[in-house]
N, C-alpha and C positions, 0 to 999 in steps of 0.2 A: 431716412435721416442720414446725414453725412457723418462719417467717422471723424472724431476729433483730430486736429493737427498734432503731430508729434515732431520733436526735434531729433537730431542725429543720435541722441542718447536714449531715445524712446520716451522722453518726458512729454506729457500733454502740454501743449502750448495754447494759451487762451487766444481766441480769435480777436479779442479786443483788449486794450489795456485796462487794468483794474480800476482806474479813476473814471472810466467812462461807464457810468451807472446805468447800463442798458437793462431794462426790464426783460423778462423772458419773452422770446419771440420777436424782439426788436432787432432791427438792423441800424446802421449808423444814420441813414436818412430819417428813420423814425425818431431817433434820439434828437436829431437836429430839429425836426418838426415839434417835438415835445418841448425843447428849450425855447423855441420861437413861441409856442403856445403860452408858456409861462410869461414871456414878455408882453404878449398881446393881452393876456388876462390883466396884468398890472396896468397897462395903458387904458383898458376899458374901465377899470375901477377909477382911474384918474379922470376919465372922460365918459361917463355913462351916457351922455347924449349921443355918442357915436352909435349906440345900438339902433336908435331911431334912424340915423343917417344910413346905416347899412340896410335896414329894412326898406327904406326908400329906394336905395340903389338897386337892391335885388328885386324889389317889386316892379320896378320899371322894366326889367328884363324877364319877368316871371315866365312868359310864354316860351322863352328860349333857354331856360335853365335845365341842367341835368338833375336827376333825382337827388343827388347828394346836396346840391345847392338849394333845392326846394326844401330839403330837410333842415338845412341851416336857416332858411328863411322862416320856417315855422318856429324853430327854437328862438330866433331873434324877435319874432313877433310876440312871443310870450313875455318879452320884456324883463325876464328874470336874469339880471346881471350875474348874480352868484352862480346860477345854474350854468350859464355860458362859460364863465370863468372856470368853474369846476371841471367842465368838459375839457377845456383847453389845457388845464394843469394835470389832468388825470393820466397816470401811466397805464391804466387798464385798457383792454382791447377796444372798448367802445370809444374811449378818448382817442386812441390811436386811429381808429377808423374815421372818426369825424374830423380830426385834424388833417387827415390826408386830403380833404376837400374843403378846408376852411376858407371862407371868403375874405379873410383879413389880409389884404394886400397893400403894399406901399409903405412909404417912409413914415406915415402917421402912426403905423402900428409897430414897426420894427425898423430902426435905422440901418443903413447899409453897413455901418461900422459894427453894429451889434451882431448882424448876421455873419459878418466876417469873423468876429471873435468866436461865435458859436462854432462855425466851421473849422476854425483854427484849433479850437479845443478838441473837436471831434477827431480831427485827422492828425494833429501834431502833439497834443497833450498840453 
């Protein structure tokens, strides 16, 4: 484990600003994915028919998917919108793990401006 950073006066300096609500074990990229996951969950609630669309898209490539994408395919095939949304919104290690391979790509899920705002908040405050 890395020693905490200290300033010239010997005071411990936080690695991240206090407004960046990183759960334990997270890095900034995890936080960005978590915020994106929250937006995707909201979009899926607005458009529950997208679950079936994703199942169709992933099923068409099923023979070429990595294990993580196959896990998402099974979750999506279950058709439980709130279960999928809960995973996307969860700060726990399981949510973090699954979000790292989430198949929710493109502007329909998160607009470029929204991603830019998330990144700006993560890096600039």
